[in-house]
C-alpha positions as CSV (number, residue, x, y, z in Angstrom):
1,M,114.2,13.1,27.7
2,S,116.5,11.1,29.9
3,Q,115.2,9.1,32.8
4,P,114.8,11.0,36.1
5,Q,118.0,10.8,38.1
6,T,117.6,9.5,41.6
7,V,120.2,9.2,44.3
8,Q,120.5,6.2,46.7
9,D,122.7,6.4,49.8
10,E,125.4,4.5,48.0
11,D,124.9,6.3,44.7
12,V,126.6,9.7,44.7
13,P,125.7,11.9,41.7
14,I,128.6,12.2,39.3
15,W,128.2,16.0,39.1
16,L,128.5,16.4,42.9
17,P,131.3,18.9,43.6
18,R,134.2,18.7,45.9
19,L,133.7,21.7,48.0
20,A,137.0,23.7,48.2
21,V,137.9,25.4,51.4
22,H,139.0,28.5,49.6
23,G,136.7,28.2,46.6
24,G,134.2,30.9,47.6
25,P,130.7,30.5,49.1
26,R,129.6,26.9,49.2
27,F,126.2,27.6,47.7
28,L,127.8,29.2,44.7
29,Q,130.2,26.2,44.3
30,I,127.2,23.9,44.2
31,A,125.3,26.1,41.7
32,D,128.4,26.3,39.5
33,A,128.8,22.5,39.6
34,L,125.2,22.2,38.4
35,Q,125.8,24.6,35.6
36,A,129.0,22.8,34.5
37,A,127.2,19.4,34.6
38,M,124.5,20.8,32.3
39,A,127.2,22.2,30.0
40,D,129.0,18.9,29.7
41,G,125.9,16.7,29.5
42,S,126.2,15.0,32.9
43,L,122.8,16.6,33.7
44,K,120.1,16.9,31.0
45,P,116.8,18.8,30.9
46,G,114.2,16.8,32.8
47,D,116.7,15.1,35.2
48,R,115.4,15.0,38.7
49,L,117.8,16.4,41.4
50,P,118.2,14.9,44.9
51,P,116.0,16.3,47.6
52,Q,117.6,19.1,49.4
53,R,118.1,17.3,52.8
54,Q,119.6,14.3,51.0
55,L,122.1,16.5,49.1
56,A,123.0,18.4,52.3
57,A,123.8,15.1,54.0
58,L,125.9,13.9,51.0
59,L,127.9,17.2,51.1
60,D,128.0,17.5,54.8
61,V,126.6,21.1,54.7
62,D,123.6,22.6,56.4
63,L,120.2,22.7,54.6
64,T,120.3,26.5,54.2
65,T,123.4,26.1,52.0
66,I,121.5,23.7,49.6
67,T,118.4,25.9,49.6
68,R,120.5,28.9,48.6
69,A,122.3,26.9,45.9
70,Y,119.0,25.7,44.4
71,D,117.7,29.3,44.6
72,E,120.8,30.6,42.8
73,A,120.4,27.8,40.1
74,R,116.8,28.8,39.6
75,R,117.9,32.5,39.2
76,R,120.2,31.3,36.4
77,N,117.2,29.4,34.9
78,L,119.0,26.1,35.4
79,L,116.3,24.4,37.6
80,E,112.5,24.3,37.9
81,G,110.3,23.2,40.8
82,R,107.4,20.8,40.2
83,G,105.8,20.9,43.5
84,A,105.7,17.6,45.4
85,R,107.4,15.9,42.5
86,G,110.7,17.7,43.3
87,T,113.2,19.8,41.5
88,Y,114.3,19.2,37.9
89,V,116.8,20.4,35.4
90,A,115.1,23.1,33.3
91,A,115.1,23.2,29.5
92,P,117.1,26.0,28.0
93,K,115.2,29.2,27.7
94,V,114.8,30.7,24.2
95,E,116.6,34.0,24.0
96,L,113.9,36.5,22.9
97,T,116.2,39.5,22.9
98,P,119.5,38.4,21.3
99,I,120.9,41.9,21.1
100,L,124.3,42.2,22.7
101,D,124.0,45.5,24.5
102,L,127.3,47.4,24.7
103,S,125.6,50.7,24.8
104,M,124.4,51.3,28.4
105,N,126.7,52.1,31.3
106,T,125.5,49.9,34.2
107,P,127.5,48.1,36.9
108,P,128.3,44.5,36.1
109,P,127.0,41.7,38.4
110,P,129.8,40.7,40.7
111,D,130.9,37.2,41.5
112,G,130.4,36.0,45.0
113,V,127.6,38.5,45.8
114,D,124.2,37.1,46.2
115,F,122.3,40.2,45.1
116,D,118.8,38.6,45.5
117,D,119.6,37.7,49.1
118,M,121.2,41.1,49.8
119,L,118.0,42.8,48.5
120,K,115.7,40.7,50.6
121,Q,117.8,41.1,53.7
122,G,118.1,44.9,53.2
123,L,114.4,45.4,52.7
124,S,113.6,43.1,55.6
125,Q,115.9,45.3,57.9
126,V,114.3,48.5,56.6
127,L,110.8,47.2,57.3
128,M,111.7,46.0,60.7
129,R,113.4,49.2,61.9
130,A,111.5,51.9,60.1
131,D,108.1,53.4,60.7
132,N,106.2,52.1,57.6
133,E,104.0,55.2,57.5
134,L,107.1,57.3,57.1
135,L,108.2,55.1,54.2
136,M,105.0,56.0,52.3
137,T,104.6,59.7,52.9
138,Y,106.2,63.0,51.7
139,H,109.7,64.0,52.7
140,L,110.5,67.6,51.9
141,A,113.9,68.2,53.5
142,G,116.1,66.5,50.9
143,G,116.4,63.2,52.8
144,S,116.1,62.1,56.4
145,D,118.8,62.7,59.0
146,S,119.8,59.0,58.6
147,D,119.9,59.3,54.8
148,R,122.2,62.3,55.0
149,K,124.4,60.5,57.6
150,A,124.7,57.6,55.2
151,G,125.6,60.0,52.4
152,A,128.3,61.5,54.5
153,K,129.7,58.0,55.2
154,W,129.5,57.1,51.4
155,L,131.5,60.2,50.6
156,E,134.2,59.7,53.3
157,P,136.7,58.2,50.8
158,M,136.5,61.4,48.7
159,F,136.3,64.0,51.5
160,G,137.0,62.5,54.9
161,H,134.5,63.8,57.5
162,L,131.6,65.8,56.2
163,D,128.7,67.6,58.0
164,P,125.6,65.6,56.9
165,R,123.6,68.8,57.0
166,Q,125.5,69.9,53.8
167,L,124.1,67.0,51.8
168,V,120.9,66.7,49.9
169,V,119.5,63.3,48.9
170,C,118.1,63.4,45.3
171,P,116.3,60.9,43.1
172,G,119.3,60.3,40.9
173,A,122.1,62.4,39.3
174,Q,120.0,63.7,36.4
175,A,117.5,65.3,38.8
176,A,120.4,66.8,40.7
177,I,122.0,68.3,37.5
178,A,118.7,69.8,36.4
179,A,118.0,71.3,39.9
180,L,121.4,72.9,40.1
181,I,121.0,74.4,36.6
182,L,117.7,75.9,37.7
183,A,119.0,77.1,41.1
184,L,122.3,78.6,39.9
185,T,121.6,80.1,36.5
186,E,119.1,82.2,34.5
187,P,117.7,81.6,31.1
188,G,120.3,82.3,28.5
189,D,123.3,81.7,30.8
190,V,126.0,79.7,29.1
191,I,127.2,76.3,30.5
192,L,130.7,75.2,29.6
193,T,131.7,71.6,29.3
194,E,134.1,69.4,27.4
195,P,133.6,68.6,23.6
196,M,132.5,65.0,24.5
197,S,130.2,65.1,27.5
198,Y,127.3,63.5,29.3
199,P,124.1,63.8,27.1
200,G,121.9,64.3,30.1
201,L,123.5,67.7,30.7
202,R,122.7,68.9,27.3
203,A,119.1,67.6,27.6
204,A,118.5,69.5,30.8
205,A,120.2,72.6,29.7
206,S,118.2,72.7,26.4
207,Q,114.9,72.3,28.3
208,F,115.7,75.3,30.5
209,G,117.1,77.5,27.7
210,R,120.8,77.4,28.8
211,P,123.2,77.1,25.8
212,V,126.0,74.6,26.3
213,I,129.4,75.5,24.8
214,A,132.4,73.1,24.4
215,V,135.8,74.0,25.7
216,E,138.7,72.2,24.0
217,A,140.3,69.2,25.9
218,D,143.4,67.1,25.6
219,K,144.3,63.6,26.9
220,H,144.1,65.0,30.5
221,G,140.7,66.7,30.1
222,M,139.6,70.3,29.7
223,L,142.5,72.7,28.8
224,P,143.0,75.5,31.4
225,E,144.0,78.2,28.9
226,M,140.9,77.4,26.7
227,L,138.7,77.6,29.8
228,E,140.0,81.0,30.7
229,Q,139.4,82.2,27.2
230,A,135.9,80.8,27.1
231,C,135.1,82.5,30.5
232,R,136.2,85.9,29.1
233,Q,134.3,85.4,25.9
234,H,131.0,83.9,27.2
235,K,130.7,85.0,30.9
236,P,129.3,81.5,31.7
237,G,126.9,80.7,34.6
238,L,128.3,77.2,35.2
239,L,131.2,74.9,34.4
240,Y,130.2,71.2,34.2
241,L,133.0,68.6,34.8
242,N,133.0,64.8,35.0
243,P,136.7,64.5,35.9
244,T,137.0,60.8,37.0
245,L,136.6,58.1,34.3
246,Q,134.9,60.7,32.2
247,N,131.8,59.7,30.3
248,P,132.4,58.9,27.5
249,T,136.2,59.3,27.1
250,A,137.1,57.4,30.3
251,V,139.8,60.0,31.0
252,T,140.7,60.6,34.7
253,M,141.8,64.2,35.1
254,P,145.1,64.5,37.0
255,E,145.3,66.5,40.2
256,R,147.3,69.3,38.8
257,R,144.7,69.9,36.0
258,R,141.9,69.8,38.6
259,K,143.6,72.5,40.6
260,E,144.2,74.7,37.6
261,L,140.6,74.5,36.5
262,A,139.3,75.2,40.0
263,G,141.6,78.3,40.2
264,I,140.4,79.7,36.9
265,A,136.8,79.1,37.9
266,K,137.4,81.1,41.1
267,R,139.2,84.0,39.3
268,C,136.4,84.1,36.7
269,N,133.6,83.8,39.3
270,V,132.1,80.6,37.7
271,R,130.4,77.9,39.7
272,I,131.3,74.2,39.1
273,I,129.1,71.2,38.9
274,E,131.3,68.2,39.5
275,D,129.4,65.1,38.4
276,D,131.5,62.2,39.8
277,P,129.6,58.9,39.5
278,Y,132.7,56.7,38.9
279,W,135.2,57.9,41.6
280,L,134.8,54.8,43.7
281,L,135.4,52.6,40.6
282,A,138.7,54.2,39.8
283,D,142.1,53.1,40.8
284,A,143.6,55.7,43.1
285,P,141.7,58.7,41.7
286,P,142.8,62.3,42.6
287,P,140.8,64.4,45.1
288,P,137.6,65.8,43.7
289,V,137.7,69.3,42.1
290,V,135.4,70.4,45.0
291,T,138.3,70.1,47.4
292,F,140.2,72.8,45.5
293,S,137.2,75.2,45.2
294,P,134.9,74.3,48.1
295,E,133.0,77.6,48.0
296,R,132.2,77.5,44.3
297,A,131.7,73.8,43.5
298,Y,128.8,71.4,43.9
299,Y,129.5,67.7,44.0
300,I,127.2,64.9,42.8
301,S,127.7,61.2,43.7
302,T,125.0,58.7,42.5
303,L,124.6,55.1,43.5
304,S,122.9,54.1,40.2
305,K,126.2,54.0,38.3
306,C,128.3,52.2,40.9
307,L,125.9,49.8,42.6
308,T,122.7,49.2,40.6
309,P,120.5,51.3,38.3
310,G,117.3,50.7,40.3
311,L,118.9,52.5,43.3
312,R,117.9,56.0,42.2
313,V,119.7,57.9,45.0
314,A,122.3,60.6,44.6
315,F,124.0,62.6,47.3
316,V,124.7,66.3,46.4
317,L,127.2,68.4,48.4
318,V,126.0,72.0,48.7
319,R,127.9,73.7,51.4
320,D,126.2,77.1,51.5
321,P,122.9,76.9,53.4
322,H,121.2,79.6,51.3
323,E,122.1,77.9,48.1
324,R,121.0,74.6,49.5
325,E,117.6,76.1,50.1
326,R,117.5,77.4,46.5
327,F,118.6,74.0,45.2
328,L,115.9,72.2,47.2
329,A,113.2,74.6,45.9
330,A,114.3,74.0,42.4
331,L,114.4,70.2,42.9
332,R,110.8,70.2,44.4
333,S,109.5,71.9,41.3
334,F,109.8,68.7,39.3
335,A,111.1,65.9,41.6
336,L,109.7,66.4,45.1
337,M,112.0,63.8,46.8
338,A,113.9,60.6,46.5
339,P,111.5,57.7,47.0
340,P,111.7,57.1,50.8
341,L,111.8,53.3,50.5
342,T,114.6,53.4,48.0
343,A,116.5,55.9,50.1
344,A,116.0,53.8,53.2
345,L,117.4,50.8,51.4
346,A,120.4,52.7,50.3
347,T,120.9,54.0,53.8
348,Q,120.6,50.5,55.3
349,W,123.2,49.1,52.8
350,I,125.7,51.9,53.4
351,L,125.4,51.7,57.2
352,D,125.5,47.9,57.5
353,G,128.4,47.6,55.0
354,S,126.5,45.8,52.3
355,A,127.0,48.7,49.9
356,G,130.8,48.6,50.4
357,G,130.9,44.8,49.8
358,L,128.8,45.2,46.6
359,M,131.0,48.1,45.5
360,E,134.2,46.0,45.9
361,G,132.7,43.1,44.0
362,I,131.6,45.4,41.1
363,R,135.1,47.0,41.0
364,N,136.8,43.6,40.7
365,E,134.3,42.4,38.1
366,A,134.8,45.6,36.1
367,R,138.6,45.2,36.1
368,L,138.3,41.6,35.0
369,R,136.0,42.8,32.1
370,H,138.5,45.4,31.1
371,R,141.2,42.8,30.9
372,M,138.9,40.8,28.6
373,A,138.4,43.9,26.4
374,R,142.1,44.6,26.3
375,D,142.9,41.0,25.1
376,I,140.1,40.9,22.5
377,L,140.5,44.5,21.2
378,A,144.3,44.2,21.2
379,G,145.8,47.2,19.4
380,R,142.7,49.3,19.8
381,Y,141.9,49.2,23.5
382,S,143.3,52.3,25.3
383,G,141.5,52.2,28.6
384,A,142.9,52.5,32.1
385,G,141.6,49.2,33.2
386,D,138.9,50.4,35.5
387,G,135.4,51.9,35.3
388,L,132.4,50.7,33.3
389,H,133.3,51.7,29.7
390,V,136.0,52.0,27.0
391,W,136.4,54.8,24.6
392,L,137.5,53.3,21.3
393,E,139.0,55.5,18.5
394,L,138.2,54.0,15.1
395,P,140.3,53.3,12.1
396,A,139.9,55.9,9.3
397,Y,137.9,53.6,7.1
398,W,135.0,53.6,9.7
399,N,133.1,56.5,11.1
400,S,131.2,56.0,14.3
401,S,127.7,56.3,13.0
402,Q,128.5,53.8,10.1
403,L,129.9,51.4,12.6
404,A,126.9,51.7,15.0
405,R,124.6,50.8,12.1
406,A,126.7,47.9,11.0
407,A,127.0,46.6,14.5
408,D,123.2,46.9,15.0
409,G,122.8,44.7,11.9
410,E,124.8,42.1,13.6
411,G,122.9,42.3,16.9
412,I,125.3,44.5,18.8
413,A,124.4,47.9,20.3
414,I,127.2,50.5,20.7
415,T,127.1,54.2,21.3
416,P,128.7,56.5,18.6
417,A,130.6,59.6,19.5
418,E,127.8,61.8,18.1
419,A,125.6,61.0,21.1
420,F,128.1,62.8,23.3
421,A,129.2,65.7,21.0
422,T,128.7,69.2,22.2
423,G,128.2,71.8,19.5
424,G,130.4,71.1,16.4
425,A,132.7,68.7,18.2
426,S,133.7,65.8,15.9
427,V,135.5,62.7,17.1
428,N,135.6,59.4,15.3
429,A,135.1,57.0,18.2
430,I,132.6,54.8,20.0
431,R,131.8,54.1,23.7
432,I,131.7,50.4,24.7
433,S,130.0,49.6,28.0
434,L,131.3,46.5,29.7
435,G,128.6,46.0,32.4
436,S,125.3,45.9,30.6
437,I,125.7,42.3,29.4
438,K,125.1,40.3,32.5
439,D,126.8,37.1,31.4
440,R,130.6,37.3,31.0
441,G,130.5,34.7,28.2
442,R,128.0,36.7,26.2
443,L,130.1,39.8,26.7
444,R,133.1,38.0,25.3
445,V,131.1,37.0,22.2
446,G,130.0,40.6,21.7
447,L,133.5,41.9,22.0
448,Q,134.8,39.3,19.6
449,Q,132.1,40.1,17.1
450,L,132.9,43.8,17.4
451,S,136.6,43.1,16.9
452,R,135.9,41.2,13.7
453,L,133.6,44.0,12.5
454,L,136.3,46.6,13.1
455,A,138.8,44.6,11.0
456,R,136.4,44.8,8.0
457,R,135.9,47.8,5.8
458,P,132.4,49.4,5.6
459,E,132.1,48.8,1.8
460,W,131.7,45.1,2.6
461,F,128.3,46.1,4.1
462,G,127.1,47.9,1.0
463,A,124.2,50.3,1.3
464,A,123.4,49.2,4.9
465,V,126.0,51.6,6.2
466,G,126.1,54.1,3.4
């Protein structure tokens, strides 16, 4: 262990950053400088850092900036406090879970957003302004007036002005899908969807005894002529669409196709569930399908997929008041309400602008990660450059389940096409999620390992992938 580093007035630490005017938040510049100094050996585990007031004076910043910088460095596991003895450079943490998880669609942590501070500030505002008793009791109306107003504001980019009374606040999109199936169909009713589709739909439909049938799709999504044929053949109760950055194919359905499908659903008297978690992550997406069939479509927008998974809040647009009551009754049968504290936090963030700032940071980070994937997976990447995931078609010598097993053996988790297949659909592809690995450097390592794996043939792995 090196000798503790101390700083005299005339002795400026060699790692001390030059704070750039346009270099982003100063506390992050300081935390980044600490991390860089540890990487190049200027700071070593056990080195003592200057007291916060002394460092503030050296950098000519206020004490709060240094406190936030040290807090950020502790969040990154760079520093440890030792009480009155001061703050020291921490020893590297042993990675107990080395798996590189490319399997779970979660928003990536954005640069320049202090999420810990945002969470503390948001909860503090909620507790200051709300009646704490109301935060800990039952709410039976599908969200408070404030929650529905926040939902209307969140959906403004998609729809413009909305009547908040047409919205229901749910504990996540999965609960909303399940409640819509219960409210709008009877046991045995067919649900139509695309060949590759969200597994949660099939799980809910199976539990409720509603068969799910795939309708053929092309590079723009579900084929209109095949939908019309399926409607005549099966007399479906529902059509499920995920038209923007579709999970898993990442296809964004063009406006013309959306209009065609909405028109067919209207002629065939079929209701539409439009599950649209990624609309705000997309680059100039078309209007939702709901806008072309407002009387027959139900729109779901969840915060979990575009802000943070712990924010289990979804807004559901149900225009007809009688169907809204049926939907609420179905929802209450298994998920009485969205947790009031979580809903209040979501409302606070939406109304004070924090959610929009976080959303913009996530969107920028996602696009940066897509550029990384495009560079590393050159020749195989076929994404649009936005969203949380990439759909990667495989060379003929791999099949998706083989590749998933081989990747698992090398500490990489990916999702094979089989996880999304409806009925007998067969596609040789995998979904790669770009947000689930928090550190961008580890994501790069995972993508590079996967690229090398794709270049090899499965026989190299013997019986492990047989």
